[in-house]
C-alpha positions as CSV (number, residue, x, y, z in Angstrom):
1,M,-20.7,-3.6,-12.3
2,A,-21.9,-5.5,-9.2
3,G,-19.4,-5.9,-6.4
4,R,-17.6,-2.6,-6.9
5,P,-18.4,0.2,-4.5
6,R,-19.5,3.6,-5.7
7,I,-18.5,6.8,-4.0
8,A,-20.6,9.8,-5.0
9,G,-21.5,7.9,-8.1
10,L,-17.9,7.0,-8.8
11,R,-16.7,3.4,-9.0
12,V,-13.7,2.5,-6.9
13,V,-11.5,-0.2,-8.3
14,M,-8.6,-1.9,-6.6
15,T,-6.9,-4.4,-8.9
16,W,-3.8,-6.6,-8.9
17,P,-2.3,-7.3,-12.3
18,D,-2.6,-10.8,-13.7
19,S,1.2,-11.4,-13.5
20,Q,3.5,-14.0,-12.2
21,F,5.0,-11.4,-10.0
22,A,1.9,-10.4,-8.2
23,P,1.9,-11.5,-4.5
24,Q,0.3,-15.0,-4.2
25,P,-1.8,-16.3,-1.3
26,A,0.1,-17.9,1.5
27,P,-0.1,-21.7,1.4
28,R,-3.1,-22.7,3.4
29,G,-4.1,-25.9,1.6
30,R,-5.9,-24.0,-1.1
31,G,-5.2,-23.9,-4.8
32,R,-3.7,-20.9,-6.4
33,V,-6.2,-18.1,-6.9
34,R,-6.1,-16.3,-10.2
35,L,-5.9,-12.6,-9.8
36,A,-8.1,-10.4,-12.0
37,G,-6.7,-7.1,-13.1
38,L,-6.3,-4.5,-15.8
39,A,-3.3,-5.0,-18.1
40,G,-0.4,-2.8,-17.0
41,I,-2.2,-1.4,-14.0
42,S,-1.6,-2.6,-10.4
43,L,-3.7,-0.7,-7.9
44,V,-6.3,1.9,-8.2
45,F,-6.9,2.9,-4.6
46,G,-10.1,4.1,-3.2
47,G,-9.6,7.7,-2.1
48,A,-12.0,8.8,-4.8
49,I,-13.6,11.9,-3.4
50,A,-16.5,14.1,-4.5
51,M,-15.4,17.0,-6.7
52,L,-17.1,19.5,-4.4
53,V,-15.2,18.3,-1.4
54,A,-11.9,18.4,-3.2
55,V,-12.5,22.0,-4.3
56,L,-13.6,23.1,-0.9
57,A,-10.8,21.4,0.9
58,Q,-8.0,22.7,-1.4
59,Q,-5.6,20.1,0.1
60,H,-3.1,18.3,-2.0
61,A,-1.1,15.3,-0.8
62,P,2.7,15.8,-1.0
63,A,4.3,14.2,-4.0
64,P,7.6,12.4,-3.8
65,V,10.5,14.6,-4.9
66,A,13.1,13.3,-7.4
67,S,15.8,13.1,-4.8
68,A,13.7,10.6,-2.8
69,A,13.5,8.0,-5.6
70,G,16.5,6.2,-4.0
71,H,16.5,2.5,-4.8
72,I,14.1,-0.5,-4.5
73,G,16.6,-3.0,-3.0
74,P,17.4,-3.8,0.6
75,A,19.0,-1.2,2.9
76,A,21.9,-3.7,3.6
77,A,23.4,-6.5,1.7
78,K,21.9,-9.1,4.0
79,G,19.3,-7.9,6.5
80,P,17.5,-9.7,9.3
81,V,14.3,-11.8,8.9
82,L,11.4,-12.7,11.2
83,H,9.0,-15.5,11.6
84,H,5.4,-15.4,10.4
85,S,3.3,-13.3,12.7
86,L,0.3,-11.2,11.7
87,P,0.8,-7.4,11.7
88,V,-1.5,-5.5,14.0
89,A,-0.3,-1.8,13.7
90,V,1.9,0.5,11.7
91,D,3.8,3.6,13.0
92,I,5.6,6.0,10.6
93,P,7.0,8.8,12.8
94,A,8.3,11.0,10.1
95,I,4.8,11.7,8.8
96,G,2.8,11.2,12.0
97,V,1.1,8.0,11.0
98,R,-0.1,5.6,13.7
99,S,-2.7,3.1,12.7
100,T,-4.1,-0.3,13.5
101,L,-3.8,-2.6,10.5
102,L,-6.8,-4.2,9.0
103,D,-6.5,-7.7,7.5
104,L,-7.9,-7.6,4.0
105,G,-7.9,-9.9,1.0
106,R,-9.9,-9.7,-2.3
107,N,-13.3,-8.9,-3.4
108,Q,-15.4,-11.6,-5.1
109,D,-14.4,-10.2,-8.5
110,G,-10.7,-10.7,-7.7
111,S,-10.0,-7.1,-7.0
112,M,-8.1,-6.2,-3.9
113,A,-10.2,-5.2,-1.0
114,V,-9.6,-1.7,0.5
115,P,-10.6,-0.2,3.8
116,N,-14.1,1.1,3.9
117,L,-13.9,4.8,2.9
118,L,-16.7,5.8,5.2
119,T,-15.6,4.0,8.4
120,S,-11.9,3.2,8.0
121,A,-10.3,5.9,5.9
122,D,-7.9,6.5,8.8
123,E,-6.8,2.9,9.0
124,A,-4.2,1.1,6.8
125,A,-4.5,-2.5,5.7
126,W,-2.1,-5.4,5.3
127,Y,-2.8,-7.5,2.1
128,K,-3.2,-10.9,3.7
129,Y,-2.0,-12.8,0.6
130,S,1.4,-11.2,0.9
131,V,4.0,-12.4,3.5
132,T,3.8,-11.0,7.0
133,P,6.1,-8.0,7.5
134,G,9.6,-9.2,8.3
135,Q,9.4,-12.5,6.5
136,V,11.5,-13.1,3.4
137,G,9.4,-11.9,0.5
138,T,7.4,-8.8,-0.3
139,A,4.8,-7.6,2.3
140,V,2.2,-5.1,1.2
141,I,0.4,-2.4,3.2
142,E,-2.0,0.0,1.6
143,G,-4.4,2.8,2.6
144,H,-6.4,5.7,1.3
145,V,-4.9,9.1,0.5
146,D,-8.1,11.0,1.2
147,S,-11.8,10.7,2.0
148,Y,-15.0,12.7,2.0
149,A,-13.7,14.5,5.1
150,G,-10.3,15.3,3.8
151,P,-6.9,13.7,4.3
152,A,-6.8,10.0,5.1
153,V,-4.2,7.7,6.7
154,F,-1.6,7.9,4.0
155,F,-2.2,11.5,2.9
156,R,1.5,12.4,3.6
157,L,3.0,9.2,2.4
158,G,4.7,11.0,-0.5
159,A,6.7,13.1,2.0
160,L,8.7,10.2,3.2
161,R,12.5,10.1,2.4
162,P,15.1,7.4,2.2
163,G,16.3,6.7,5.7
164,N,12.9,7.2,7.4
165,H,11.6,4.3,9.5
166,I,8.4,2.3,9.3
167,N,7.6,0.3,12.4
168,V,5.1,-2.6,12.1
169,K,3.9,-4.2,15.3
170,L,3.3,-7.9,15.1
171,A,0.9,-10.1,17.0
172,D,3.8,-11.9,18.7
173,G,4.9,-8.7,20.4
174,I,7.8,-8.0,18.1
175,T,8.0,-4.7,16.3
176,A,9.6,-5.0,12.8
177,V,11.6,-1.9,11.9
178,F,11.9,-1.1,8.2
179,R,14.1,1.6,6.6
180,V,12.8,3.4,3.6
181,T,15.1,3.0,0.6
182,G,13.0,4.8,-2.0
183,V,9.8,6.8,-2.6
184,R,8.4,7.0,-6.1
185,E,5.3,8.0,-7.9
186,Y,4.1,6.0,-11.0
187,A,1.5,6.9,-13.5
188,K,-1.2,4.1,-13.5
189,D,-0.7,3.4,-17.1
190,E,3.0,2.9,-16.6
191,Y,2.8,1.1,-13.3
192,P,5.8,-1.4,-13.0
193,A,3.9,-4.2,-11.2
194,N,6.6,-6.7,-12.0
195,T,9.1,-4.6,-10.1
196,I,6.9,-3.7,-7.2
197,Y,5.4,-7.1,-6.4
198,A,8.3,-9.3,-7.6
199,P,9.3,-11.9,-5.0
200,S,12.4,-10.8,-3.0
201,D,15.1,-12.8,-1.2
202,Y,15.0,-10.4,1.7
203,A,12.3,-8.9,4.1
204,A,10.8,-6.3,1.8
205,L,7.9,-3.9,2.5
206,R,5.8,-1.9,0.0
207,V,3.5,0.8,1.3
208,I,1.1,2.1,-1.3
209,T,-1.5,4.8,-1.8
210,C,-2.9,7.0,-4.6
211,G,-1.1,10.0,-5.9
212,G,-1.0,12.5,-8.7
213,D,-4.0,14.2,-10.1
214,F,-7.6,13.1,-9.5
215,D,-9.6,12.4,-12.6
216,P,-13.3,13.3,-11.9
217,T,-14.3,11.5,-15.1
218,T,-13.2,8.1,-14.0
219,G,-13.2,8.7,-10.3
220,H,-9.6,7.6,-10.0
221,Y,-6.3,9.1,-9.2
222,L,-3.9,9.0,-12.1
223,S,-0.8,7.8,-10.2
224,S,0.3,5.7,-7.3
225,V,2.8,6.5,-4.6
226,V,5.0,3.6,-3.6
227,V,7.3,3.4,-0.7
228,F,10.1,0.8,-0.8
229,A,11.5,-0.4,2.5
230,S,13.5,-3.3,4.0
231,L,13.8,-4.8,7.4
232,V,16.8,-3.5,9.4
233,S,16.0,-4.5,13.0
234,S,13.3,-5.6,15.4
235,S,12.4,-5.1,19.1
236,R,10.1,-6.7,21.6
237,G,7.6,-4.9,23.8
């Protein structure tokens, strides 16, 4: 279909479910945009990689362990909140991630835009129709797990554990510090979109990439890795 990129002949699709719980565009004087999606499936990240490269690389992204499942709620009963400010970078010390943040929305067909696999596999992206990190609500950051050249920005995302920190630098000079509360892997056909993207009454963050096995027939990974985190503090400078 037109409008969907192909990687080594494989179509890459990134879709939000058509659900009342999917993140909605921030109010900017526009009407609500209907999100297109596959029923019961939230995201299918890019990260589709040629079979030959996968075989030669022999590299497998770490999968979340059962003990890391934790919980999806806030780290504290009532955490801090921040004002609206665009995110510009993300730093996850526990897995060695330091990346600028792209500002991406949707493709013309309603699917969620993803970083260009050829030029931006090592960059994460903030979904601009979610709240900015630190605001009350659910902020979403996504990135590829691999690329033609091997591991991409979120290759080790599944290795995170509850208690690890995710630092998001904002345009106003403040760094929002999130604490991981849970790390889970979901099969795409059982993806709990209503849970992951549901509105929250605290400053929530979801960091998402592909996971599980790669299906060369469809060109998609069979699972998604989702990190749940909540704002615990902030700093300036």
